N, C-alpha and C positions, 0 to 999 in steps of 0.2 A: 731571738727570732721577734721581729716585731709584730704588730696585729693592726688590722683595722676595725674601727667599731664606730656606732653612733652614740651620741651622748644620752639620747632619750627616744622614746618612739615617735615623738613629733618632729625630731630633726630630720631635715631631707640630706645634710651633708655628711660625709664620712671624715673620722678623724683617724691620726695615725699616732700608734705608740710605739717607740723605737729607743734603741741605746745610741747616744752621739758619740763623737770621736774621743770624748773625755771620760766616756764611761758613764756618763749621766743618763737617766731617763727623761725622754724627751716626749711631750705630748703637744701636737699642733694639728690644726686643721688642714685638710687637702684641698679644701674648696671643691670639691668634687661630690656630685650626686649620684655618679654612676660608679658602683662598688669596683669593677675590672679596672677602672683609669685611677681610683684611690689606690688600689693594689699596686699598678705600675709606678705610682708616685711614692709610694712607701719603700718599694724596692731601689728605687732612684735615690732616695735619701739616704738608706741604710748603706749604699753602695760609696756614695761620697763620704759617708762618715767612716767608714772602714779605710777608704784611702787616705782620707786627710789623717786618721790615727797612724797609718803606716808611712806618712811623710811623702805619698805619691801624688798628694793634690793639696795646694795651698787653701788654708781656712778662710773662707769668705769674709767671715766675722773679723779675724784678725786684719784681713786685707783692708776691709772697709775703714778700720782705724788708723790706717796710713795717712800721713799728710798730703794734702794737694801739691805741696811742694817737691815732696820726693816722688811722686807721680811725674812731674813736670820734668825732672831731671831724667827720668827714665824714658821719657815720651821725646825729649830731646835727641836722646842717643839713637832712639828707634827711627825717628824722622832721618837723622843724618845717615844711619845704615841703609835706609831705603833709597838715598840718593836725593834727597831734598835738597836746596839751596840753602847756603846760610842766611841769607836775606830772608827766605821763607819762613825758616823755623825761629829765627828771630821774632818776627811779627807775630807769627801764631802763638809763641810764647808770651809776649807782651799782652797781646789781646787778651789771653786767659788770665793773667795775673791783674789785669784792670777789673775783670768781672769777679774774680775772687775778693779783691779788696772792697770792691762796692759793697759787695754782700756780707764781708767779715767772715767769710768760709775759711774753714783750717782744715777739715779732713773731706775724704770724697762723699762720704754720706751725707754732707752738708748739702753738696751740690744740688739744685733743684731747678725745675722747669720754671717756676715762678721767680725765682732768682735772676734767671737770664731774661724772661719777660721784662722784669722791672728795669732791669740795666739797659736793655734795648729801648724802653720808653723813656728812660733819664736820658740817652743819647740823642734820641729824637728831640727831647724838649730842649736840648741845648743846641739844637740845628746841625746836628751830624747827619750826614747823608745816607741813604739806604744802602749805598755800596759798604760804607763803613760799618753800619749795623750788621749786615749780611756778613762781612767778614769777621765779626764778632761771634756770630751764631755758628759760622763754619769751624773756626778755632776750637769753639767749647764743644762741638760735634766731634771733632778729632781727638780732643782729650777723652770724652766720655765712652766713645766706640772703642778706644785703645783700652780703657779699665774695664769695658765689658768684656772684651776679648781675654783679658788676663783673669778674670773673675774677681776684679776688685768691685765692680758694681753689677749689680743682678739684671739691671735694665738701663737703658739710655734715657736719661732725663730729658734729652732734646728731641725725641721722637715727638712727632707733631709739631714743632716748632718751625714755622714757615719765615722763610728769610723775605724781606719786604722787596717790591718790586722796584729795580733799578730804572727803568722805563719810565713810570710813574713819577719818579723823584729824582730826575736826573738834574743834577745841579750845572754840570758842565756840558755845554753843545759845541762839539768841535765841527769844523768845517773843512772840506778839501782843498786843496791848491789847484787852481785851473793850471791847463798846461802853459799858458802864457804868463801866470804868475811864476811857475817853476823856471820856465826859461831866464826869466830876470832874476830870480833867486840864484839859479846857478851862474849867472852872468857876475853878479855881485860877488860871489864867494869865491871867484878866479883869482882876484887879488885882495880878499878881504882880510881884515886882521886877525889875529890870533885871539882866540877864546876859548876858555875851559880845557887849555892844554893842547889845543890842536890848531893848525894852520886853517885858512879859510878853503883851500882845496881839499884838504882832508875832511872837513865837515861836509863838503858839497859830496864827496865820494859816500860818507855814512850816511847823509840824507837821501843819497840816491837809491843806497842799499836798502835802506828801509821802505823806500817808495816800491822797489822790484819785487821785493820779498815779503813785505808785511810784517816783518818781525818785530817785536816790541824793544822800547827802550832798553829794558834790563837785559834782553835776548841779546841786543847788539852788543852790549857793553862786554857780556860774557864769551863772545866768539873767541876762539882762537885760530890762529892761521892753519891748523890742522884740519879744522872744520870747513875749510874752502877747498872746495874739488873743482878745481878750475881748469885742468890740462885733460879734460875728459870730452866725449863727443857732445854730452849735455851738461855744461857747468852748471853747478848748483853748490847751495850752502847748506850743511847739516848742524842743526841746532840740536843738542843732545838734550834728552828727557830731563836732565837734573836742572836744566836754566830754562826750560819752557813753562808756561802757565799751567798746561795740563798734565805736565810731567809725562809728555810723549816726545820721543825723539821724531823730528820733522825735517824732511828735505825739501828745500825752496829753490826752484830753478830760477836762473839769471840769464840775463842776455849775454851773447858774446861780447858786446861793447863793456859791458860791467866787468865781466869776468877778466877782460885784459886789462882794464884798469886796476882791478884789485890784485892781479897778478903783479903788475909792475909797482904797486904800493906795497906788498908785503914781501917780495923777492929776496930781501935781505934780512927778514925777520925768521926767527926760529920757529916750530911748529908749535911750542909752548906759550909763545907769547900773545896776548891779546891783539886783535886787529886793530880796534879804535881805543886809542890811549885816552881817554875821557878823564880830566883831572876830578871834577867832582860832579857824581852822578845827579845830586839835586839841581844841577844847573842845565840841565839838558834842555828843558822848556825854554828857560830864560835866555839861552844862548841862542835858540831858534827864532826867538821872537825880536831878538836885537838884529839878527842875520836878516830876517823879514822887513825890519824896519830900513835897514841899509838898503835893502833891494828896491823898496818904494822910493827911496829917495833918489836912488840912482835912476830909476824910470822917470821920476820927476824933473830930473836934470838934463837927462839925455833924451829921451822920447818927446819932451815939451808937450806934456798932454793938453788938452783945453779943459776949461774952469769944470765943465759938468764931468769931465773924466776924472779930475783929482778929487772931486766930492764923491766919486764911486768908491766901492768897497775894495777896489783894487789892491791886495797886498795888505788889507787892513785886518786888525785884529785888536778888538773884537770888530765884527761887521755890523752893519744895521739890525741884524736879526741877533744880535749877542754872542753869534758863534765865535770862537778862538782859534788861534792858530797855535797849538802847542806839539809837543813831540809826537805826542800820540795822533795828532793830525795827520802826520806822514803816512801812518798805517791806515787810517781812513781814506787818505788819497789812494793808497794802493788798490784797495777794493774799489773805490768809485771809479776810477779810470779804467779798469778791467770790464767792470759791468756797463760803461757808457760805450765802450769798444765792441760789446757784443759777447762778453762771457755771461753765461748763464748763472743764474742764482746758487743751483747746487755747486757749479764748479766754484763759485767764488767762495761758497761755505767752506769747502774744502781747503782752499788757499789761504782762507783768514783763520782756519782753525775754529770755526765757530761751533759751540757745543750743540746747537739747534738751527734748524733753516729760520726759525721764525726770528731769530737774531739778525740773520743775513737780511731778512726779508725788511727788517725794521730800520737797518743800516741804509740798505741801497735799493730796496725795491721801487722806490719814486724815479731810480735812474734807469731801471731796466727797460728793454724795447716793449712796448705795449702791444702783446700779439694780438688783442682784440681789434683796436685801431689800425694795425699793420694790415690786418687780414679783412677790411670792412669791404674791399672788392674783389674777395675770393671767389664768389658765387656769380659775379656779374657775366661771365662769358656762359655759364651754364644757364642762367634765368634768361639772358638776353635784354 
């Protein structure tokens, strides 16, 4: 039976004396000035010692001696069992290993908040963007929380570490396509050359699907024929949780025209086959840029624009503001076109699956109809 005591009459803190799981007497500070709380902590420690001794609970001291690499292997299996994509798991593990190598950590007890902060500072000094540094912090947080849940760590060293603001450190500014630009891009793709394993008309269908759904590049590449719900009253595409960025299943509605085109495109494919057979995922943005260049050239040769029109930003990437057209720009176009045509920002947030309305406002707020200016004459009839 353990006991609590004060070391001397001047001490404010209560200490505990009990037998640990190895049968050794252990004395330690409870850190409590209140006797009742100190007694509760002693009871907790005694219960843990008994359960560890009986093999019902893992010994946290021995767990902390486990190597980081052994924990990474277990984390990898844990993430796969949750349904995380192989691409996400691979990137998470790599980010963690980079931090570990930088700090020369071996065991989980070596992991420290200062080490993570030092690596973040190192990345920043080498010109890496806020998004990359934030991804590293998220990866380390995933590992540490997993280890806390398993009892390998008593506390999470990533608590209190804030991810850098992507908005304040944005390296890539994307622009939307205008309606007229899409018309010319679509026209150029009708008889466009094969690129990245796909014919021009196939890429046109993929780009249109991206614009109508707002799906990201990775989500589009992972779509299976079975995910297309086309022969229903309200055609839609289902992106399963394992392929979406926020790990939530999403249903994106599409137009009847797109549904008919997709149905014609996949009618000979089996349900388990991917919809868009992209040859190289790393060439998605480059392929679109080449298609945009072809569309601009077709516009110049066919429309015979005037000199000042040729010098404009029409189908240019980057434009005069430095904004580029890459594959993610199609997703940006998806939100922008809807807001321009009257979709509210909360509705757009739901469509684009933004975590907060602030992100939606940052992206599309300038395109929304201005309620203040639109209603400037609202009281005219009343006031006279």
